[in-house]
DOTORZA-960111 format. One record per residue (C-alpha): residue number from 1; residue in three letters; x, y, z. Coordinates in pm, whole numbers, padded with zeros to 5 digits. Layout:
N
n res xx yy zz
NUM ALA X Y Z
...
// end
This chain:
684
n res xx yy zz
1 UNK 02119 00822 00751
2 UNK 01921 00961 00455
3 UNK 02042 00667 00244
4 UNK 01885 00413 00484
5 UNK 01614 00212 00302
6 UNK 01357 00345 00551
7 UNK 01364 00687 00381
8 UNK 01298 00556 00028
9 UNK 00945 00566 -00113
10 UNK 00988 00227 -00275
11 UNK 01055 00068 00065
12 UNK 00698 00154 00159
13 UNK 00521 00058 -00166
14 UNK 00480 00421 -00260
15 UNK 00488 00545 -00618
16 UNK 00550 00894 -00750
17 UNK 00319 00976 -01040
18 UNK 00244 01281 -01250
19 UNK -00004 01420 -01500
20 UNK 00164 01623 -01773
21 UNK 00021 01918 -01963
22 UNK 00259 01991 -02252
23 UNK 00234 02285 -02491
24 UNK 00027 02135 -02773
25 UNK 00035 02218 -03144
26 UNK -00203 02184 -03437
27 UNK -00034 01881 -03590
28 UNK 00341 01956 -03549
29 UNK 00449 01611 -03431
30 UNK 00815 01705 -03390
31 UNK 00728 01999 -03167
32 UNK 00496 01769 -02976
33 UNK 00781 01520 -02930
34 UNK 01007 01801 -02805
35 UNK 00743 01908 -02551
36 UNK 00692 01547 -02439
37 UNK 01063 01481 -02393
38 UNK 01115 01807 -02204
39 UNK 00842 01722 -01952
40 UNK 00967 01363 -01926
41 UNK 01312 01495 -01831
42 UNK 01158 01729 -01577
43 UNK 00963 01437 -01429
44 UNK 01279 01227 -01421
45 UNK 01454 01498 -01220
46 UNK 01168 01488 -00969
47 UNK 01186 01110 -00927
48 UNK 00855 01043 -01103
49 UNK 00773 00677 -01171
50 UNK 00466 00714 -01397
51 UNK 00400 01010 -01627
52 UNK 00065 01044 -01807
53 UNK 00026 01270 -02112
54 UNK -00294 01387 -02285
55 UNK -00475 01195 -02556
56 UNK -00296 01208 -02894
57 UNK -00035 01441 -02747
58 UNK 00219 01335 -03015
59 UNK -00023 01335 -03308
60 UNK -00241 01631 -03194
61 UNK -00611 01586 -03133
62 UNK -00813 01867 -03291
63 UNK -00685 01832 -03649
64 UNK -00993 01672 -03804
65 UNK -00928 01512 -04146
66 UNK -00553 01569 -04116
67 UNK -00559 01243 -03921
68 UNK -00613 01071 -04255
69 UNK -00301 01214 -04423
70 UNK -00011 00975 -04485
71 UNK 00254 01239 -04423
72 UNK 00110 01313 -04082
73 UNK 00082 00943 -03997
74 UNK 00450 00893 -04082
75 UNK 00548 01199 -03882
76 UNK 00371 01045 -03582
77 UNK 00586 00731 -03612
78 UNK 00896 00949 -03616
79 UNK 00780 01134 -03305
80 UNK 00719 00804 -03124
81 UNK 01070 00686 -03208
82 UNK 01221 01007 -03073
83 UNK 01037 00963 -02744
84 UNK 01138 00598 -02723
85 UNK 01506 00680 -02771
86 UNK 01490 00961 -02516
87 UNK 01330 00726 -02262
88 UNK 01645 00510 -02254
89 UNK 01798 00736 -01990
90 UNK 01479 00841 -01811
91 UNK 01316 00695 -01501
92 UNK 00940 00730 -01565
93 UNK 00707 00488 -01736
94 UNK 00560 00719 -02002
95 UNK 00203 00696 -02124
96 UNK 00179 00898 -02445
97 UNK -00095 00939 -02702
98 UNK -00069 00878 -03076
99 UNK -00281 00766 -03373
100 UNK -00154 00439 -03525
101 UNK -00249 00227 -03825
102 UNK -00299 -00147 -03789
103 UNK -00430 -00366 -04072
104 UNK -00595 -00082 -04259
105 UNK -00755 00086 -03957
106 UNK -00649 00397 -03766
107 UNK -00662 00370 -03387
108 UNK -00651 00637 -03118
109 UNK -00390 00484 -02886
110 UNK -00207 00507 -02557
111 UNK 00154 00387 -02577
112 UNK 00345 00269 -02270
113 UNK 00716 00346 -02306
114 UNK 00991 00268 -02055
115 UNK 01370 00251 -02066
116 UNK 01394 00263 -02445
117 UNK 01116 00011 -02506
118 UNK 00758 00045 -02625
119 UNK 00591 -00194 -02383
120 UNK 00250 -00198 -02547
121 UNK -00022 -00009 -02733
122 UNK -00377 00027 -02598
123 UNK -00645 00139 -02847
124 UNK -00938 00354 -02735
125 UNK -01256 00152 -02683
126 UNK -01537 00408 -02680
127 UNK -01531 00667 -02958
128 UNK -01756 00969 -02905
129 UNK -01964 01060 -03206
130 UNK -02219 01306 -03071
131 UNK -02246 01683 -03031
132 UNK -01903 01824 -03118
133 UNK -01733 01485 -03152
134 UNK -01672 01297 -03479
135 UNK -01410 01040 -03380
136 UNK -01571 00755 -03573
137 UNK -01503 00955 -03889
138 UNK -01132 00884 -03842
139 UNK -01077 00609 -03585
140 UNK -01173 00245 -03535
141 UNK -01273 00120 -03193
142 UNK -01042 -00114 -03006
143 UNK -01338 -00296 -02851
144 UNK -01271 -00670 -02804
145 UNK -00926 -00646 -02959
146 UNK -00717 -00869 -02734
147 UNK -00414 -01090 -02763
148 UNK -00282 -00898 -03065
149 UNK 00036 -00715 -03162
150 UNK 00132 -00425 -03387
151 UNK 00440 -00360 -03596
152 UNK 00584 -00031 -03476
153 UNK 00903 00118 -03618
154 UNK 01043 -00228 -03690
155 UNK 00942 -00388 -03359
156 UNK 00655 -00622 -03276
157 UNK 00467 -00468 -02984
158 UNK 00168 -00603 -02780
159 UNK -00157 -00440 -02894
160 UNK -00503 -00455 -02742
161 UNK -00734 -00348 -02464
162 UNK -00611 -00637 -02249
163 UNK -00277 -00490 -02140
164 UNK -00150 -00417 -01792
165 UNK 00200 -00281 -01737
166 UNK 00366 -00428 -01429
167 UNK 00705 -00345 -01277
168 UNK 00861 -00679 -01198
169 UNK 01059 -00549 -00900
170 UNK 00804 -00312 -00742
171 UNK 00505 -00476 -00566
172 UNK 00175 -00317 -00664
173 UNK 00320 -00112 -00949
174 UNK 00059 -00228 -01203
175 UNK -00079 00025 -01453
176 UNK -00387 00031 -01676
177 UNK -00451 00289 -01948
178 UNK -00776 00411 -02097
179 UNK -00850 00708 -02318
180 UNK -01088 01000 -02264
181 UNK -01441 00879 -02353
182 UNK -01362 00537 -02208
183 UNK -01402 00699 -01870
184 UNK -01741 00853 -01947
185 UNK -01882 00515 -02049
186 UNK -02118 00326 -01816
187 UNK -01859 00046 -01810
188 UNK -01512 00207 -01815
189 UNK -01235 -00029 -01927
190 UNK -01045 00067 -01612
191 UNK -01302 -00125 -01406
192 UNK -01193 -00452 -01564
193 UNK -00830 -00339 -01547
194 UNK -00857 -00277 -01174
195 UNK -01034 -00609 -01114
196 UNK -00748 -00773 -01305
197 UNK -00498 -00622 -01062
198 UNK -00412 -00268 -01174
199 UNK -00370 -00031 -00881
200 UNK -00288 00270 -01101
201 UNK -00550 00365 -01361
202 UNK -00456 00633 -01613
203 UNK -00657 00840 -01856
204 UNK -00509 01018 -02157
205 UNK -00771 01275 -02251
206 UNK -00829 01554 -02501
207 UNK -01154 01657 -02340
208 UNK -01244 02008 -02444
209 UNK -01368 02249 -02181
210 UNK -01717 02390 -02137
211 UNK -01875 02534 -01825
212 UNK -01902 02273 -01551
213 UNK -01703 02003 -01728
214 UNK -01401 02032 -01500
215 UNK -01623 01939 -01204
216 UNK -01767 01647 -01398
217 UNK -01423 01507 -01479
218 UNK -01319 01525 -01115
219 UNK -01642 01366 -01001
220 UNK -01586 01074 -01237
221 UNK -01226 01025 -01126
222 UNK -01317 01043 -00758
223 UNK -01594 00788 -00808
224 UNK -01386 00553 -01022
225 UNK -01088 00555 -00786
226 UNK -01316 00492 -00488
227 UNK -01522 00223 -00662
228 UNK -01218 00034 -00791
229 UNK -00992 00092 -00486
230 UNK -00733 00244 -00712
231 UNK -00545 00559 -00798
232 UNK -00662 00754 -01101
233 UNK -00435 00987 -01300
234 UNK -00600 01213 -01555
235 UNK -00439 01446 -01809
236 UNK -00641 01658 -02056
237 UNK -00512 01852 -02356
238 UNK -00423 02214 -02292
239 UNK -00306 02529 -02461
240 UNK -00201 02488 -02824
241 UNK -00471 02260 -02964
242 UNK -00685 02410 -03240
243 UNK -00965 02636 -03116
244 UNK -01163 02630 -03442
245 UNK -01479 02542 -03251
246 UNK -01352 02429 -02911
247 UNK -01126 02536 -02627
248 UNK -00893 02344 -02393
249 UNK -00804 02393 -02029
250 UNK -00525 02141 -01964
251 UNK -00683 01992 -01655
252 UNK -00474 01732 -01475
253 UNK -00533 01564 -01141
254 UNK -00451 01261 -00930
255 UNK -00702 01078 -00709
256 UNK -00659 00790 -00467
257 UNK -00954 00607 -00312
258 UNK -01180 00901 -00391
259 UNK -00942 01159 -00241
260 UNK -00785 01436 -00449
261 UNK -00407 01435 -00407
262 UNK -00308 01702 -00659
263 UNK -00451 01907 -00945
264 UNK -00327 02146 -01215
265 UNK -00383 02519 -01245
266 UNK -00589 02490 -01568
267 UNK -00564 02741 -01854
268 UNK -00194 02770 -01780
269 UNK 00016 02890 -02075
270 UNK 00325 02710 -01950
271 UNK 00388 02335 -01955
272 UNK 00289 02181 -01624
273 UNK 00350 01870 -01416
274 UNK 00112 01770 -01139
275 UNK 00300 01534 -00907
276 UNK 00189 01322 -00612
277 UNK 00298 01009 -00428
278 UNK 00057 00715 -00429
279 UNK 00028 00464 -00148
280 UNK 00006 00126 -00320
281 UNK 00005 -00065 00008
282 UNK -00301 00130 00122
283 UNK -00478 00041 -00203
284 UNK -00386 -00326 -00177
285 UNK -00504 -00343 00182
286 UNK -00832 -00172 00090
287 UNK -00903 -00439 -00171
288 UNK -00828 -00715 00079
289 UNK -01084 -00566 00318
290 UNK -01356 -00520 00057
291 UNK -01519 -00851 -00023
292 UNK -01738 -00681 -00283
293 UNK -01426 -00610 -00489
294 UNK -01358 -00982 -00519
295 UNK -01726 -01059 -00584
296 UNK -01722 -00809 -00872
297 UNK -01424 -00990 -01024
298 UNK -01612 -01319 -01002
299 UNK -01920 -01160 -01161
300 UNK -01705 -01045 -01455
301 UNK -01552 -01390 -01501
302 UNK -01224 -01287 -01334
303 UNK -01076 -01028 -01574
304 UNK -00734 -01137 -01449
305 UNK -00762 -01431 -01685
306 UNK -00819 -01204 -01983
307 UNK -00541 -00949 -01932
308 UNK -00181 -00976 -02034
309 UNK 00078 -00842 -01790
310 UNK 00362 -00672 -01971
311 UNK 00659 -00677 -01737
312 UNK 00936 -00422 -01718
313 UNK 01218 -00338 -01480
314 UNK 01196 -00021 -01276
315 UNK 01461 00121 -01042
316 UNK 01406 00167 -00669
317 UNK 01439 00510 -00510
318 UNK 01778 00634 -00402
319 UNK 01728 00741 -00041
320 UNK 01513 01030 00074
321 UNK 01348 01218 -00212
322 UNK 01083 01371 00010
323 UNK 00712 01298 00011
324 UNK 00479 01470 -00234
325 UNK 00160 01390 -00052
326 UNK -00034 01564 00220
327 UNK -00021 01351 00535
328 UNK -00267 01488 00786
329 UNK -00141 01500 01141
330 UNK -00496 01435 01254
331 UNK -00630 01167 01017
332 UNK -00967 01156 01193
333 UNK -01008 01534 01144
334 UNK -01023 01698 00797
335 UNK -00798 01998 00740
336 UNK -01059 02173 00528
337 UNK -01284 02379 00761
338 UNK -01602 02307 00564
339 UNK -01539 01931 00560
340 UNK -01440 01942 00926
341 UNK -01765 02114 01020
342 UNK -01960 01861 00814
343 UNK -01779 01572 00986
344 UNK -01836 01721 01331
345 UNK -02205 01768 01254
346 UNK -02234 01403 01152
347 UNK -02025 01266 01439
348 UNK -02215 01464 01700
349 UNK -02554 01365 01564
350 UNK -02456 00999 01529
351 UNK -02383 01000 01901
352 UNK -02698 01194 01989
353 UNK -02919 00957 01792
354 UNK -02741 00658 01942
355 UNK -02827 00765 02296
356 UNK -03178 00868 02199
357 UNK -03253 00527 02048
358 UNK -03102 00339 02342
359 UNK -03307 00543 02591
360 UNK -03626 00479 02395
361 UNK -03556 00108 02349
362 UNK -03454 00041 02710
363 UNK -03730 00239 02871
364 UNK -03475 00396 03106
365 UNK -03612 00697 03288
366 UNK -03279 00864 03345
367 UNK -02919 00882 03229
368 UNK -02656 00829 03498
369 UNK -02309 00964 03423
370 UNK -01991 01030 03614
371 UNK -01875 01387 03547
372 UNK -01506 01438 03617
373 UNK -01453 01770 03444
374 UNK -01228 01597 03188
375 UNK -01269 01580 02810
376 UNK -01447 01247 02771
377 UNK -01712 01283 03039
378 UNK -01770 01640 02922
379 UNK -01836 01529 02569
380 UNK -02059 01240 02675
381 UNK -02257 01480 02893
382 UNK -02317 01744 02625
383 UNK -02423 01472 02380
384 UNK -02664 01335 02639
385 UNK -02807 01683 02697
386 UNK -02874 01724 02327
387 UNK -03037 01379 02314
388 UNK -03275 01480 02592
389 UNK -03361 01798 02403
390 UNK -03434 01596 02092
391 UNK -03659 01358 02283
392 UNK -03842 01653 02446
393 UNK -03735 01527 02787
394 UNK -03603 01750 03066
395 UNK -03227 01768 03110
396 UNK -03291 01717 03481
397 UNK -03340 01350 03391
398 UNK -02962 01336 03349
399 UNK -02807 01251 03685
400 UNK -02448 01371 03694
401 UNK -02219 01263 03976
402 UNK -01881 01409 04052
403 UNK -01686 01167 04273
404 UNK -01366 01324 04403
405 UNK -01081 01094 04497
406 UNK -00738 01135 04651
407 UNK -00596 01334 04357
408 UNK -00899 01520 04223
409 UNK -00805 01879 04148
410 UNK -01020 02171 04248
411 UNK -01005 02297 03890
412 UNK -01153 01986 03731
413 UNK -01410 01942 04008
414 UNK -01507 02305 03971
415 UNK -01544 02263 03596
416 UNK -01759 01953 03648
417 UNK -01999 02143 03871
418 UNK -01999 02449 03646
419 UNK -02085 02232 03345
420 UNK -02365 02048 03524
421 UNK -02518 02376 03640
422 UNK -02484 02539 03298
423 UNK -02656 02245 03127
424 UNK -02931 02227 03385
425 UNK -02886 01862 03476
426 UNK -02932 01710 03822
427 UNK -02591 01719 03988
428 UNK -02462 01551 04300
429 UNK -02128 01476 04468
430 UNK -02013 01154 04631
431 UNK -01674 01161 04803
432 UNK -01523 00818 04738
433 UNK -01221 00866 04963
434 UNK -01367 00713 05279
435 UNK -01487 00404 05092
436 UNK -01158 00376 04904
437 UNK -00955 00407 05221
438 UNK -01168 00141 05388
439 UNK -01125 -00094 05091
440 UNK -00749 -00042 05091
441 UNK -00743 -00108 05465
442 UNK -00944 -00428 05418
443 UNK -00700 -00536 05145
444 UNK -00408 -00469 05376
445 UNK -00271 -00224 05118
446 UNK 00012 00002 05245
447 UNK -00193 00315 05176
448 UNK -00457 00183 05413
449 UNK -00186 00171 05679
450 UNK -00085 00530 05617
451 UNK 00199 00476 05371
452 UNK 00208 00690 05048
453 UNK 00207 00397 04803
454 UNK 00038 00496 04476
455 UNK 00042 00178 04271
456 UNK -00208 00042 04018
457 UNK -00419 -00105 04297
458 UNK -00443 00238 04460
459 UNK -00556 00383 04128
460 UNK -00805 00113 04036
461 UNK -00973 00102 04374
462 UNK -01082 00459 04305
463 UNK -01184 00391 03946
464 UNK -01375 00079 04042
465 UNK -01562 00244 04326
466 UNK -01684 00519 04095
467 UNK -01828 00259 03859
468 UNK -01984 00061 04145
469 UNK -02164 00372 04261
470 UNK -02286 00459 03909
471 UNK -02434 00115 03843
472 UNK -02604 00097 04185
473 UNK -02735 00451 04141
474 UNK -02873 00348 03802
475 UNK -03046 00052 03968
476 UNK -03188 00275 04235
477 UNK -03309 00550 04001
478 UNK -03415 00352 03696
479 UNK -03129 00486 03493
480 UNK -02887 00391 03220
481 UNK -02515 00430 03290
482 UNK -02355 00626 03010
483 UNK -01995 00526 02933
484 UNK -01735 00794 02872
485 UNK -01428 00605 02741
486 UNK -01317 00693 02388
487 UNK -01167 00510 02091
488 UNK -00812 00622 02174
489 UNK -00833 00476 02524
490 UNK -00971 00150 02388
491 UNK -00688 00130 02134
492 UNK -00428 00179 02405
493 UNK -00609 -00021 02670
494 UNK -00585 00294 02881
495 UNK -00896 00196 03072
496 UNK -00962 -00025 03371
497 UNK -01148 -00346 03298
498 UNK -01500 -00333 03432
499 UNK -01506 00039 03514
500 UNK -01671 00339 03351
501 UNK -01421 00403 03073
502 UNK -01454 00038 02965
503 UNK -01789 -00081 03101
504 UNK -02131 00086 03097
505 UNK -02481 00036 02965
506 UNK -02398 00234 02651
507 UNK -02050 00344 02535
508 UNK -02138 00661 02350
509 UNK -01775 00772 02295
510 UNK -01633 00432 02196
511 UNK -01620 00522 01826
512 UNK -01466 00868 01873
513 UNK -01088 00922 01908
514 UNK -00954 01175 02156
515 UNK -00838 01419 01889
516 UNK -01183 01426 01732
517 UNK -01350 01479 02070
518 UNK -01145 01795 02112
519 UNK -01262 01923 01776
520 UNK -01622 01822 01844
521 UNK -01626 02032 02160
522 UNK -01475 02325 01969
523 UNK -01741 02278 01701
524 UNK -02015 02287 01964
525 UNK -01878 02618 02091
526 UNK -01837 02767 01744
527 UNK -02181 02665 01618
528 UNK -02369 02774 01932
529 UNK -02505 02433 02024
530 UNK -02544 02552 02382
531 UNK -02547 02884 02568
532 UNK -02264 03122 02655
533 UNK -02222 02987 03010
534 UNK -02182 02633 02880
535 UNK -01940 02748 02611
536 UNK -01719 02919 02870
537 UNK -01693 02599 03074
538 UNK -01621 02392 02764
539 UNK -01337 02626 02669
540 UNK -01188 02594 03019
541 UNK -01205 02214 03000
542 UNK -01031 02212 02661
543 UNK -00744 02410 02813
544 UNK -00672 02149 03084
545 UNK -00398 01890 03064
546 UNK -00534 01537 03019
547 UNK -00495 01352 03349
548 UNK -00664 01057 03522
549 UNK -00617 01238 03856
550 UNK -00572 00914 04048
551 UNK -00229 00984 04198
552 UNK -00162 01296 04410
553 UNK 00048 01575 04262
554 UNK 00423 01559 04310
555 UNK 00506 01694 04656
556 UNK 00809 01890 04535
557 UNK 00704 02021 04193
558 UNK 00328 02018 04224
559 UNK 00309 01843 03885
560 UNK -00008 01644 03828
561 UNK -00026 01294 03684
562 UNK -00012 01327 03305
563 UNK -00175 01068 03081
564 UNK 00038 01159 02780
565 UNK 00361 01122 02980
566 UNK 00259 00762 03043
567 UNK 00108 00647 02712
568 UNK 00238 00906 02468
569 UNK 00084 01204 02291
570 UNK -00275 01132 02188
571 UNK -00208 01305 01856
572 UNK 00055 01041 01773
573 UNK -00148 00753 01916
574 UNK -00453 00849 01710
575 UNK -00228 00869 01403
576 UNK -00099 00518 01474
577 UNK -00447 00385 01546
578 UNK -00588 00518 01218
579 UNK -00329 00342 01004
580 UNK -00347 00018 01203
581 UNK -00726 -00011 01230
582 UNK -00836 00140 00900
583 UNK -00553 00043 00667
584 UNK -00356 -00238 00832
585 UNK -00022 -00087 00737
586 UNK 00312 -00222 00855
587 UNK 00473 -00041 01152
588 UNK 00766 00083 00942
589 UNK 00522 00240 00697
590 UNK 00327 00404 00980
591 UNK 00654 00542 01122
592 UNK 00748 00674 00777
593 UNK 00416 00856 00738
594 UNK 00426 00988 01096
595 UNK 00780 01117 01045
596 UNK 00676 01310 00735
597 UNK 00369 01447 00911
598 UNK 00532 01547 01240
599 UNK 00903 01609 01182
600 UNK 00870 01983 01122
601 UNK 00683 02208 01363
602 UNK 00651 02470 01089
603 UNK 00547 02238 00806
604 UNK 00194 02375 00810
605 UNK 00011 02044 00782
606 UNK -00287 02194 00962
607 UNK -00517 02494 00912
608 UNK -00469 02827 01086
609 UNK -00754 02754 01326
610 UNK -00595 02435 01464
611 UNK -00495 02457 01831
612 UNK -00149 02561 01941
613 UNK -00069 02208 02062
614 UNK -00075 02094 01698
615 UNK 00232 02305 01627
616 UNK 00492 02068 01762
617 UNK 00748 01835 01609
618 UNK 00845 01475 01681
619 UNK 01170 01328 01555
620 UNK 01198 00970 01432
621 UNK 01338 00824 01759
622 UNK 01042 00972 01948
623 UNK 00793 00838 01694
624 UNK 00960 00496 01703
625 UNK 00953 00491 02085
626 UNK 00583 00568 02115
627 UNK 00488 00348 01821
628 UNK 00655 00049 01987
629 UNK 00457 00115 02304
630 UNK 00137 00156 02104
631 UNK 00190 -00174 01919
632 UNK 00250 -00366 02240
633 UNK -00052 -00215 02410
634 UNK -00279 -00254 02107
635 UNK -00192 -00605 01988
636 UNK -00094 -00776 02313
637 UNK -00221 -00607 02628
638 UNK -00562 -00460 02550
639 UNK -00775 -00679 02326
640 UNK -00943 -00859 02617
641 UNK -01086 -00522 02723
642 UNK -01216 -00449 02374
643 UNK -01367 -00796 02342
644 UNK -01600 -00715 02631
645 UNK -01705 -00357 02557
646 UNK -02074 -00264 02557
647 UNK -02268 -00132 02259
648 UNK -02180 00207 02117
649 UNK -02216 00376 01779
650 UNK -01951 00360 01509
651 UNK -01872 00720 01423
652 UNK -01565 00747 01200
653 UNK -01497 00577 00867
654 UNK -01146 00546 01009
655 UNK -01268 00244 01198
656 UNK -01407 00127 01530
657 UNK -01299 -00135 01783
658 UNK -01623 -00313 01864
659 UNK -01583 -00693 01850
660 UNK -01918 -00692 01668
661 UNK -01801 -00445 01405
662 UNK -01475 -00336 01243
663 UNK -01226 -00516 01463
664 UNK -01211 -00882 01560
665 UNK -00894 -01012 01720
666 UNK -00784 -01276 01973
667 UNK -00766 -01161 02334
668 UNK -00448 -01362 02385
669 UNK -00256 -01236 02082
670 UNK 00104 -01120 02066
671 UNK 00268 -00808 01927
672 UNK 00588 -00993 01836
673 UNK 00555 -00970 01456
674 UNK 00472 -00600 01462
675 UNK 00752 -00514 01702
676 UNK 01001 -00720 01500
677 UNK 00903 -00543 01178
678 UNK 00949 -00205 01347
679 UNK 01284 -00305 01494
680 UNK 01417 -00439 01165
681 UNK 01312 -00156 00937
682 UNK 01308 00174 01129
683 UNK 01643 00329 01223
684 UNK 01685 00403 01592
// end
């Protein structure tokens, strides 16, 4: 099955790219060509599609007035020809650096070479001539040079700063090249290149190293890739350049949408390739969502009209060549502990401030909340407690009600009471079973006649009664009903219309997925947001299985109703939701990413402090099964519930489902197109 198109990167608009750090020389162009060809062959063996070399890697950079010597200029032409010939049997599009003469001027250039052909030559626009730099002594600027060509080893080749290199048979495979200082300029040429359609921006650099400069380079690449909704590949000259007055670290890295995908070791004495897989579909979708991107193109007179697209043919992948990209199992939760703590701090305080503002604006005297002892109501309650602290109001103004039904476990009810006592809120218990039984009797439901029928009506009578009580209690006690339903439940429609996980006065958890809620509670424990008694209860609640507790336990096995048995693992559902809501990816692409993230229980795509439940594996049939269910629930069965949700704060950049915010969709839509795409493209 590994030869099925599903397993190929090219089937999912993914592109394998690399930054190369060859062993440089002080002007030995033939040795430079050898080093270039050797790394190009290595990249070919790894299935690389685009390979970026440092600035002037064939000519050498730090050779001063040797740039002006005819013998060296001719040797550069010979080195270019050797690389061109070698490329005939190699996969990657090569971006190499060389100094070339055109009409009596010497230009610092990037050459695009593929399959035995020099596709084009891009001259450097901005030439540094300050501090240690003297480039204007040797080179002419390529500024405003467009629509031109250059004679190169007997061939007429496109020349200018208006070139994009586009694979004719690979959607989104469009490359722009700029050189070193271009990227430090207030107006980098790659900005216009991206606005003209390039998704992959490349920088050939010979930037020397001084203290702090490595951080500056990465900051610029992160910002440029985020600002232009692109990928940015950067390669700086390394060991071997002249150290007369400067030194070189060979820094290489790859960014996508502001995120670092891969970076080099730096100061490495061996040639190095930094390889990563780009997601071109993600980049394209990001541009579609960002109206400012299009406005910027209009403001610049649509650069697309000014650029020439140089087409070339590029082969598709041959089956499964792996994935050289970190796919987080929990896309709403950073793997890095410091970033995770920062995200939890922000998420928690967004929710706290949301409640605080709503309380102040509404004039409500109390918060009314149903406390089940489960994850969502627990999190809503601890956020509410912190909001009261921040407003200098007593926690006793939070009225917590536990409302046991026919399947409520003693463990969860006990945890609910323990949490209310530990937090110091006003707790009470209302047994809904008599009212529920009476309602079922009035409805002539079998359970009301003594028969053990546990259908959706049986479940929703309990859920609805709890909400009825909460709203009438809020009326009675001048309170605001705090919703507990989370983003994951809204995505799945795993909530009953008009009840507390869908309807409230304020839906504080509506922007927080289930997986993030678990980490937020762990963060509260770890950072001592509350006292030891509260922390102990929170830890016990985290250890429980997620259950609605609406249907009695199995009489034979004692097994309780399990939410994840019915709707699928929340870890997978949150993964699906992220790529649907935030990126709009096709189902087959989502399945491909999920398979790479989850197929190996020992793959280590999580930090050591992640919970044990993260250390599981899901095969492709399992992923396909739950993804199909997710798509049907999300696109066809649940939108009417989301269209009527109350206010609640957006928390994650991964998206929200408010009809007034990130997500607008018809309540009577169909999942047919998504299910058909999954069926057609993902092996069963």
